C-alpha positions as CSV (number, residue, x, y, z in Angstrom):
1,M,50.5,38.8,-93.8
2,A,52.2,41.6,-91.5
3,D,55.6,41.4,-91.5
4,V,56.2,41.2,-88.1
5,T,53.6,39.4,-85.6
6,R,52.0,41.9,-82.9
7,T,51.4,39.3,-79.6
8,I,49.0,40.9,-77.3
9,A,47.8,40.0,-73.6
10,I,44.6,41.1,-72.2
11,A,44.9,40.6,-69.0
12,N,43.4,42.0,-65.3
13,Q,43.6,40.0,-62.4
14,K,40.3,40.5,-61.7
15,G,37.2,38.2,-63.0
16,G,34.2,39.2,-64.6
17,V,35.5,42.4,-66.3
18,A,35.4,40.7,-70.3
19,K,38.6,39.6,-70.9
20,T,37.3,36.5,-72.6
21,T,34.7,38.4,-74.5
22,T,37.5,40.8,-75.8
23,V,39.9,38.4,-76.7
24,A,37.1,36.6,-79.2
25,S,35.3,39.6,-80.4
26,L,38.7,41.5,-81.4
27,G,40.1,38.5,-82.9
28,S,37.2,37.9,-84.7
29,A,36.9,41.6,-86.3
30,L,40.4,41.2,-87.0
31,A,39.4,38.5,-89.1
32,E,36.8,39.8,-90.8
33,Q,39.4,42.5,-91.9
34,G,41.8,39.5,-93.4
35,R,44.0,39.2,-90.8
36,K,45.4,35.8,-89.7
37,V,44.3,35.2,-86.0
38,L,45.6,33.3,-83.1
39,L,44.1,32.9,-79.8
40,V,45.4,31.6,-76.7
41,D,43.2,30.4,-73.7
42,L,45.3,30.5,-70.5
43,D,42.3,29.9,-68.3
44,A,41.0,26.9,-66.8
45,Q,37.9,27.4,-66.8
46,S,38.1,27.3,-70.8
47,C,35.7,30.1,-71.2
48,L,37.3,31.3,-74.3
49,T,37.5,27.5,-75.9
50,F,33.4,27.5,-75.2
51,S,32.9,30.1,-76.4
52,L,34.4,29.5,-79.9
53,G,32.5,26.2,-80.3
54,L,34.8,23.9,-79.0
55,D,33.6,21.4,-76.2
56,P,36.5,21.5,-73.6
57,E,36.2,18.0,-72.4
58,A,36.9,16.9,-75.9
59,V,39.9,18.7,-76.7
60,E,42.5,16.1,-76.7
61,L,45.3,18.3,-77.1
62,S,45.7,21.5,-75.3
63,I,47.8,24.5,-73.9
64,H,48.2,22.4,-71.0
65,D,50.3,19.6,-73.6
66,V,52.0,22.5,-75.3
67,L,53.4,24.4,-72.1
68,L,54.3,20.9,-70.5
69,G,56.2,20.2,-73.7
70,R,54.3,16.8,-74.6
71,V,53.7,18.4,-78.0
72,G,54.2,21.7,-80.2
73,A,51.8,24.5,-80.5
74,A,51.0,23.6,-84.2
75,M,49.9,19.9,-83.4
76,A,47.1,21.5,-80.4
77,I,45.7,24.4,-82.8
78,Q,42.2,24.4,-84.1
79,A,40.3,26.6,-86.5
80,T,37.1,27.8,-85.6
81,E,34.0,29.2,-87.7
82,D,34.6,33.0,-86.6
83,G,38.0,32.4,-88.8
84,V,40.3,32.5,-86.2
85,D,42.7,29.6,-84.9
86,L,42.5,28.6,-81.2
87,L,45.1,27.2,-78.7
88,P,42.4,25.8,-76.5
89,A,42.4,25.0,-73.0
90,T,41.2,21.9,-70.5
91,I,40.5,21.9,-66.7
92,E,43.9,20.1,-66.6
93,L,45.6,23.7,-66.9
94,A,44.9,24.0,-63.1
95,G,47.5,21.9,-62.6
96,T,50.0,23.5,-65.1
97,E,51.3,26.3,-62.7
98,A,52.3,23.7,-60.2
99,Q,54.3,21.5,-62.8
100,L,56.2,24.6,-64.1
101,L,57.2,25.9,-60.9
102,S,60.4,23.4,-60.6
103,R,61.0,24.4,-63.8
104,P,64.3,26.9,-64.8
105,G,62.6,29.7,-67.1
106,R,59.6,28.7,-66.5
107,E,58.3,32.0,-67.2
108,Y,59.4,32.0,-70.7
109,V,57.9,28.9,-71.6
110,L,54.9,30.2,-73.8
111,R,57.2,32.6,-75.3
112,S,59.0,29.7,-76.3
113,A,56.4,27.8,-77.4
114,L,54.7,30.3,-79.2
115,A,58.1,31.2,-81.4
116,E,57.3,27.5,-83.5
117,V,54.2,29.5,-84.9
118,S,53.6,33.0,-84.6
119,A,55.5,33.8,-87.6
120,A,52.0,32.6,-89.7
121,Y,50.2,35.0,-87.8
122,D,49.1,38.8,-88.0
123,V,48.4,39.0,-84.2
124,V,48.2,36.6,-81.1
125,L,45.8,37.3,-78.5
126,L,46.4,35.7,-75.3
127,D,43.3,35.3,-72.8
128,C,44.9,35.5,-69.6
129,S,43.8,33.8,-66.2
130,P,42.0,36.1,-63.5
131,S,45.4,36.1,-61.4
132,L,48.9,37.3,-61.5
133,G,50.4,33.7,-61.7
134,V,52.6,31.6,-63.4
135,L,50.5,31.5,-66.3
136,T,49.8,35.3,-66.7
137,L,53.9,35.8,-66.0
138,N,54.0,33.5,-69.0
139,A,51.5,35.8,-71.0
140,L,53.2,38.8,-69.9
141,T,56.4,37.5,-70.7
142,A,55.6,36.4,-74.2
143,A,53.5,39.6,-75.0
144,D,54.8,42.5,-77.2
145,E,51.5,44.6,-75.9
146,L,49.3,44.5,-73.1
147,I,45.4,45.6,-72.9
148,I,43.6,46.3,-69.8
149,P,40.0,45.5,-70.0
150,L,38.0,47.7,-67.1
151,Q,34.5,47.5,-65.9
152,C,34.1,50.9,-64.4
153,E,33.4,50.2,-60.8
154,M,35.5,50.6,-58.2
155,L,36.8,46.7,-57.2
156,S,38.1,46.5,-60.7
157,H,39.8,50.1,-60.8
158,R,41.5,48.9,-57.4
159,G,43.4,45.8,-59.6
160,V,45.0,47.7,-61.8
161,G,47.5,49.1,-59.3
162,Q,48.3,45.5,-58.4
163,L,48.9,44.7,-62.3
164,L,50.8,47.5,-63.1
165,D,53.2,46.7,-60.5
166,T,53.4,43.4,-61.8
167,V,54.0,44.5,-64.9
168,Q,56.7,46.9,-64.3
169,D,58.6,43.8,-62.8
170,V,58.2,42.0,-66.1
171,Q,59.3,45.0,-67.7
172,R,62.6,45.0,-65.5
173,I,63.6,41.4,-65.4
174,L,61.6,39.2,-68.1
175,N,60.3,41.8,-71.2
176,P,61.8,44.7,-71.4
177,G,59.6,45.5,-74.5
178,L,56.2,44.9,-73.4
179,Q,54.2,48.3,-74.0
180,V,50.7,48.9,-72.0
181,L,48.4,50.0,-75.1
182,G,45.9,51.2,-72.1
183,V,42.8,50.1,-70.0
184,L,39.4,49.3,-72.3
185,P,36.3,50.4,-70.4
186,T,34.1,47.3,-71.2
187,M,30.4,47.0,-70.0
188,F,30.5,50.9,-70.1
189,D,27.5,52.9,-69.2
190,G,28.5,56.4,-70.1
191,R,25.0,57.7,-68.4
192,T,26.5,57.1,-65.1
193,N,28.2,59.3,-62.8
194,H,30.5,56.8,-61.5
195,A,31.5,55.5,-64.2
196,R,33.0,58.2,-66.0
197,A,34.5,59.4,-62.6
198,V,36.1,55.9,-62.2
199,L,37.3,56.1,-65.8
200,A,38.9,59.4,-65.4
201,D,40.2,58.7,-62.0
202,V,42.1,55.2,-63.8
203,S,43.7,57.3,-66.2
204,G,44.8,60.2,-64.5
205,R,46.2,57.9,-61.3
206,Y,48.5,55.6,-63.6
207,G,48.4,57.8,-66.7
208,L,47.1,55.3,-68.9
209,E,45.6,55.7,-72.1
210,V,41.9,54.8,-72.3
211,L,41.4,53.1,-75.5
212,E,39.0,53.8,-77.7
213,P,35.5,53.1,-78.1
214,A,34.8,51.7,-74.6
215,I,32.6,48.7,-74.8
216,P,29.0,49.1,-74.0
217,K,26.7,47.0,-71.8
218,S,24.7,44.3,-73.7
219,V,22.8,41.4,-73.1
220,R,24.2,40.0,-76.3
221,F,27.7,39.7,-75.3
222,A,26.6,36.8,-72.8
223,E,24.3,35.0,-75.1
224,A,26.9,34.9,-78.2
225,P,29.0,31.8,-76.3
226,A,25.8,29.6,-76.3
227,A,26.0,29.4,-79.8
228,G,29.7,28.8,-80.0
229,R,30.6,32.2,-81.7
230,S,31.6,35.9,-81.0
231,V,29.3,38.5,-81.0
232,L,30.2,39.6,-84.3
233,A,28.9,36.7,-85.7
234,T,25.8,35.9,-83.5
235,A,24.5,39.8,-83.3
236,R,26.8,41.7,-86.0
237,S,25.0,44.6,-86.2
238,T,24.6,45.8,-82.5
239,R,26.3,48.4,-80.8
240,G,28.9,45.9,-79.5
241,A,30.3,44.6,-82.6
242,A,30.3,47.7,-84.0
243,A,32.4,48.9,-80.8
244,Y,35.1,46.0,-81.3
245,R,35.1,46.6,-85.1
246,A,36.1,50.0,-84.4
247,L,38.8,48.8,-81.7
248,A,40.1,47.0,-84.2
249,E,40.7,49.4,-86.7
250,G,42.3,51.9,-84.1
251,L,44.7,49.7,-83.3
252,F,45.7,47.8,-86.3
253,G,44.2,50.0,-89.3
254,I,42.3,48.6,-92.1
255,P,44.4,46.2,-94.5
256,A,45.5,47.9,-97.9
């Protein structure tokens, strides 16, 4: 068990850039290393919850209940076959932001909720919704670090600047200790000039570190959720699984 828990938000307000895949796969890679990992699903679409083998419609207690103060986080956490624990989401999360808007200190609700359980984990990974609303602000306020998954195409690139503007506001007002680890190229095809050019432009324009290795494009990532497991379990010898293992080692090292 680490002396200090690292809480990392995985965020990009553009959908379809592999945020959920990154949370599930990186979390599973860290669990393979023997680390204690908690994943938090902050998207009402509940893709992370479904991807790890839970039926969102059958979940009785979720992050929605935790954020509204109905139960403590420990009561809603569920174990998964991938060796990580999960704070699941349901469609009810779609109404959580509206219910939090009138609450004082609404941006700190997630941080307070996780304080109850975070000491039991080496790593907490926050799967953010594709927006810059109250739930994403909660994630950025609760996090120590931020990873920005980036599909190397122009539309994905355009959202990075908006996200970084929000991050600067969070650092100034809500969470001065938040650090941006960098952008993670996902669905990457290094054979195309366009992908390489977008990645170079993002790195140069915003001064962001490019995390390595890039995550290759693979149909295996799309197939894994149907099995309720991460790609490290369903296609463990593929380049994609190897890339997430290497990412985990690069970010965290190999436990003694």
